[in-house]
C-alpha positions in Angstrom: 2.7 -26.0 5.0 6.6 -26.7 4.7 9.1 -24.5 6.5 10.9 -23.9 3.0 7.5 -22.6 1.5 7.1 -20.0 3.7 10.1 -18.4 3.9 9.6 -19.1 -0.1 5.8 -17.1 -0.2 7.3 -14.4 2.1 10.1 -14.0 0.0 7.9 -13.0 -2.6 5.2 -11.2 -0.9 7.1 -9.0 1.6 8.8 -7.4 -1.6 5.3 -6.5 -3.8 3.4 -5.0 -0.4 6.9 -2.7 -0.2 6.7 -2.0 -3.9 3.0 -1.5 -3.5 3.4 0.9 -0.4 5.9 3.6 -2.6 3.9 3.6 -4.8 1.2 4.9 -3.2 2.9 7.1 -1.0 4.1 8.9 -3.9 0.5 9.0 -6.1 -0.9 11.0 -2.8 2.5 13.0 -3.1 0.9 14.2 -6.8 -2.3 14.4 -5.6 -4.2 17.7 -4.6 -6.1 16.9 -1.6 -9.1 17.6 -4.0 -8.6 14.1 -5.8 -8.1 11.7 -2.6 -11.0 10.7 -0.8 -10.8 11.5 2.4 -7.0 12.9 3.6 -4.4 12.2 3.0 -2.8 11.9 6.4 -5.2 8.8 6.6 -4.3 7.0 4.2 -0.7 7.4 4.1 -1.1 5.9 8.1 -3.6 3.5 6.2 -0.8 2.1 4.1 2.2 2.5 6.8 0.2 -0.1 9.3 -0.1 -2.9 6.5 1.3 -2.8 3.2 -1.3 -4.2 2.0 -3.7 -1.8 2.8 -2.3 0.2 -0.5 -4.4 -1.8 -2.6 -7.2 -0.3 -0.8 -5.8 3.0 -1.6 -6.1 2.4 -5.2 -9.1 0.6 -5.1 -11.0 3.4 -3.6 -8.7 6.1 -2.1 -8.3 8.4 -5.4 -11.1 10.0 -7.4 
């Protein structure tokens, strides 16, 4: 993959990941503890480590 393609891919993926992480954090703030599988603090940290982990929150973290 050329450097130009790598930069283009990063320019597309990074904003998407940031938006998904922000939406996951907002959803976590709006939900009660019993509406989330596991601790909300765990999910906040997990999403912060890698914004791509927000997809896992949407799939497995919500009840």
